[in-house]
C-alpha positions in Angstrom: 60.7 27.8 82.3 59.4 24.3 81.8 58.5 21.4 84.2 60.9 18.7 83.1 60.0 16.0 85.7 58.0 14.0 83.3 61.0 13.9 81.0 63.9 13.4 83.5 62.4 10.9 85.9 61.6 8.1 83.3 64.7 9.0 81.3 67.0 8.3 84.3 65.2 5.2 85.4 65.8 3.8 81.9 69.4 5.1 81.8 70.3 3.4 85.1 69.5 0.0 83.4 70.6 0.7 79.9 73.7 3.0 80.1 76.4 2.2 77.6 79.8 1.6 79.0 82.8 3.3 77.4 86.3 3.9 78.9 86.1 7.6 78.2 82.9 8.0 80.1 84.9 7.4 83.3 87.4 10.3 82.8 87.4 14.0 83.3 90.6 14.5 81.4 89.7 17.2 78.8 92.3 15.7 76.3 90.5 12.4 76.3 87.2 14.1 75.8 88.5 16.2 73.0 90.0 13.0 71.4 86.8 10.9 71.5 84.7 13.9 70.3 86.9 14.5 67.4 87.1 10.8 66.5 83.3 10.4 66.7 82.4 13.3 64.4 80.5 11.9 61.5 81.4 8.4 62.7 79.4 5.8 64.6 80.4 5.9 68.3 81.2 2.2 68.4 83.6 2.6 65.5 85.1 5.7 67.0 85.6 3.9 70.3 87.8 1.3 68.6 90.1 4.0 67.3 90.0 5.8 70.7 91.4 2.7 72.4 94.4 2.7 70.0 94.9 6.5 70.0 94.8 6.9 73.8 97.7 4.4 74.1 99.9 6.2 71.5 98.7 9.7 72.3 97.8 9.8 76.0 98.2 13.6 76.3 98.5 16.6 74.0 102.3 16.5 74.1 102.5 13.0 72.6 100.5 14.1 69.7 102.0 17.6 69.3 105.5 16.1 68.9 104.5 13.3 66.5 104.9 13.4 62.8 101.7 14.3 61.0 102.2 11.5 58.6 102.2 9.0 61.4 99.0 10.4 62.8 97.4 10.2 59.4 98.4 6.6 59.1 96.8 5.9 62.5 93.7 7.8 61.3 93.4 5.7 58.1 89.9 4.3 57.7 88.1 7.1 59.6 87.8 9.5 56.7 87.8 13.3 56.9 91.5 13.4 57.4 91.5 17.1 58.0 90.0 16.3 61.4 93.3 14.6 62.3 95.3 17.7 61.2 93.0 20.0 63.3 93.4 17.8 66.3 97.2 17.9 66.1 97.1 21.7 65.7 94.9 21.8 68.9 97.4 19.5 70.7 100.3 21.8 69.8 98.5 24.8 71.2 97.5 23.0 74.4 101.1 21.6 74.8 102.5 25.1 74.3 100.1 27.2 76.3 98.4 24.8 78.7 94.7 24.0 79.1 94.3 27.0 81.5 94.6 29.4 78.5 91.6 27.8 76.8 89.1 26.6 79.4 87.3 29.9 79.3 86.9 29.8 75.5 87.6 26.3 74.1 86.6 27.5 70.6 90.0 29.1 70.3 91.3 25.6 69.7 91.4 24.4 66.0 88.6 22.1 65.2 86.5 22.9 68.3 83.0 24.0 67.4 80.0 24.6 69.6 79.2 21.0 70.2 82.7 19.9 71.0 83.2 23.0 73.2 80.0 22.2 75.3 80.9 18.5 75.4 84.3 19.2 77.0 82.7 21.8 79.4 80.1 19.2 80.5 82.1 16.0 80.5 85.5 17.3 81.7 84.9 20.6 83.4 81.6 19.9 85.1 79.8 23.0 83.8 76.0 23.0 83.6 75.6 23.0 79.9 73.7 20.9 77.3 75.9 19.5 74.6 73.4 20.0 71.8 74.0 17.7 68.8 71.5 16.3 66.3 70.6 13.4 68.6 69.7 15.6 71.7 67.9 18.0 69.5 65.8 15.2 67.9 64.8 13.8 71.3 63.8 17.1 72.7 61.9 18.1 69.6 59.9 14.9 69.6 59.1 15.3 73.3 58.4 19.0 73.6 57.4 19.8 70.0 58.5 22.1 67.2 59.1 25.1 69.5 62.5 23.4 70.4 65.5 25.0 68.9 69.0 26.1 70.2 67.6 29.3 71.8 64.8 27.4 73.5 67.3 24.8 74.9 69.5 27.6 76.2 66.6 29.4 77.9 65.5 26.1 79.6 68.9 24.6 80.4 68.5 25.0 84.2 65.0 23.5 84.1 66.0 20.6 81.9 69.1 19.7 84.0 67.3 20.2 87.4 69.7 18.8 90.0 71.3 16.4 87.6 75.0 16.5 86.5 75.0 17.8 83.0 77.3 14.9 82.0 74.7 12.3 83.2 71.9 14.2 81.5 73.7 14.5 78.2 74.9 10.9 78.1 71.4 9.6 79.1 69.8 11.4 76.1 72.6 10.3 73.7 72.0 6.7 74.7 68.3 7.0 74.4 68.7 8.6 70.9 71.0 5.8 69.8 69.1 2.9 71.2 65.5 3.9 71.2 64.6 7.4 69.8 66.5 6.7 66.6 66.2 9.0 63.5 64.5 6.3 61.5 61.9 3.9 62.9 62.1 5.0 66.6 61.1 2.3 69.0 58.2 4.2 70.7 56.7 1.0 72.2 59.7 0.6 74.5 60.5 4.3 75.1 60.5 5.4 78.7 59.2 8.8 77.6 56.2 7.3 75.7 53.4 8.4 78.1 54.3 12.1 77.9 55.9 12.5 74.5 54.3 14.7 72.0 55.6 12.4 69.3 56.2 15.4 67.1 58.0 13.9 64.0 59.3 16.4 61.6 58.7 15.9 57.9 62.1 17.3 57.1 63.8 16.7 53.8 66.4 14.0 54.3 69.9 15.4 54.0 71.7 13.8 51.1 74.6 11.8 52.3 77.3 11.0 49.7 78.0 7.3 49.3 81.6 6.6 50.3 82.1 4.2 47.3 83.7 6.2 44.5 83.2 9.4 46.5 85.5 12.4 46.8 86.3 11.2 50.4 87.3 7.7 49.1 89.5 9.2 46.3 91.1 11.7 48.7 91.9 8.8 51.0 93.5 6.8 48.2 95.7 9.8 47.3 96.7 10.3 50.9 97.6 6.6 51.2 99.8 6.7 48.1 101.5 9.8 49.4 102.1 8.2 52.8 103.9 5.3 51.1 106.0 7.6 48.9 108.3 10.5 49.5 106.5 12.5 46.8 104.5 12.0 43.7 104.1 13.7 40.4 100.7 14.7 39.0 100.7 12.1 36.3 101.7 9.4 38.9 98.8 10.2 41.1 96.4 10.3 38.1 97.7 6.9 37.0 97.5 5.3 40.4 94.0 6.6 41.3 92.7 6.7 37.8 91.5 10.3 37.8 91.2 12.8 35.0 93.2 16.0 35.3 90.2 18.2 36.2 89.0 16.0 39.0 92.6 15.4 40.3 93.3 19.1 40.5 90.0 19.7 42.3 90.8 17.1 44.9 94.4 18.2 45.3 93.3 21.8 45.8 90.8 20.8 48.5 93.5 18.7 50.2 95.9 21.7 50.1 93.2 23.9 51.6 92.8 21.4 54.4 96.5 21.5 55.0 97.0 17.8 54.1 99.4 18.3 51.2 101.6 20.9 49.5 102.9 21.2 46.0 106.6 22.0 46.1 108.8 24.0 43.8 109.3 21.0 41.6 105.6 20.6 41.0 105.6 17.4 43.1 102.9 16.6 45.7 104.0 15.8 49.2 102.4 15.4 52.6 102.4 18.8 54.2 104.7 17.9 57.1 106.6 15.1 55.4 109.6 17.0 54.1 
């Protein structure tokens, strides 16, 4: 076990003055936490927050999303990218509406789209469990402070020591804010970091993960296809190819991926339609 006082004390002094304010940070409603965590996947939190404010009005509970048309949800999702996240979220809403939260609180991973991070985030923020919601930001801060020994197993072994008497929600949010505002991935602001005096400053020389540019990317093209389908009852292959300017090989690749993600289907007349828009 570790002594985390030199980590937690300065962190929480800083957090008290610099905490970011978001509406969903004031709730313990698991649906609202699931919603913001799904919206913020691979999306900057400020951008996700704008969508959250719209979604929570239209979809205040699992039932409201479960009974909505998928095409309508996808329209509301437009601009966020990774549209399969919207489909998984609705699938989760349907399960929760049908079975109730009580059937999933012991194993939230039974819900579509809920991975390890989202599971631990709901457990911490909504259910009050003493867990660390390990994402890339929390992992980065802990590695820089404690060194290369930090991994998921190390965090699990030292969870009780790291959290001390703190609510896990406060601890998780404090590090997320520090990671976003100070201990950033690129050019961290060590000169103003509250952990500066005790930090090992262990910076990994990891290979940068290649991130596909959105412009002219598969994500952009899939989004264009989806937009055209949302505006039409159905489209033929050549109509999509003409509208999006795709060659047949690329179009078939994208359409197959969209079908795998349960966004579209190809009907008996060889026409492409939104999966639930019949």
